[in-house]
C-alpha positions in Angstrom: 113.1 135.0 124.0 110.7 132.0 123.8 111.5 128.8 125.4 111.7 125.9 123.1 109.0 123.3 123.9 109.8 119.7 123.4 107.3 118.2 121.0 106.8 114.4 120.6 106.0 113.7 117.0 103.4 111.1 116.4 104.9 108.0 114.7 102.8 108.6 111.6 104.4 112.0 111.2 107.9 110.5 111.6 107.2 107.8 109.1 104.5 109.0 106.7 104.9 105.9 104.5 103.5 103.9 107.3 100.4 105.9 107.8 98.3 103.9 105.2 94.9 102.6 106.2 96.4 99.1 106.0 99.4 99.2 108.2 101.8 96.3 107.8 104.4 95.3 110.4 102.3 97.0 113.1 103.9 95.1 116.0 107.4 96.2 114.8 106.3 99.8 114.5 104.9 99.8 118.0 108.0 98.2 119.4 110.2 100.8 117.8 107.9 103.6 118.9 108.0 102.3 122.5 111.8 102.1 122.4 112.1 105.6 121.0 110.0 106.9 123.9 113.2 106.4 125.9 115.5 109.0 124.5 118.6 107.5 126.2 117.9 104.1 124.5 117.3 105.8 121.2 120.5 107.8 121.3 122.7 105.0 122.5 121.6 102.5 119.9 119.5 100.2 122.0 116.6 100.5 119.5 118.7 99.2 116.6 117.4 95.7 116.9 113.8 96.9 116.8 114.7 99.1 113.8 116.4 96.2 112.0 113.3 94.0 112.5 111.0 96.7 111.2 113.2 97.3 108.2 113.2 93.5 107.4 109.4 93.4 107.7 109.0 96.5 105.5 111.4 95.1 102.9 109.5 91.8 102.8 106.3 93.7 102.3 107.8 95.8 99.5 109.2 92.7 97.8 105.8 91.0 97.9 104.1 94.1 96.7 106.5 94.4 93.8 106.0 90.8 92.8 102.2 91.3 92.9 102.5 94.5 90.8 104.8 92.7 88.3 102.4 89.8 87.9 99.4 92.2 87.5 101.4 94.3 84.9 102.3 91.1 83.0 98.6 90.0 83.0 97.5 93.5 81.8 100.1 93.5 79.1 99.0 90.1 77.8 95.4 91.4 77.7 96.4 94.5 75.8 98.5 92.5 73.3 95.6 90.2 72.7 93.2 93.1 72.2 95.6 94.7 69.7 96.0 91.4 67.8 92.2 91.1 67.6 91.9 94.7 66.5 94.5 94.3 63.7 93.5 90.8 62.7 91.2 92.1 60.0 93.8 94.4 58.4 
């Protein structure tokens, strides 16, 4: 029977959505990772504050990204509608 080795997962494997080239909320990620290094703190809820701060930061980034995407889509839609009007203007 083989003994089970403990394996510390790199943070990027635990949270693949955070492994982008441009990492946002880096200080919150590092704080949570540091807290999770202490298993007792992780298991007893002592890392909850760090996790909440990270979640708030990631939510803020997601909301900002959604607003940018919405504005870009609206601009692209306006350009497309203008192109269609110009195309069908001669009909």
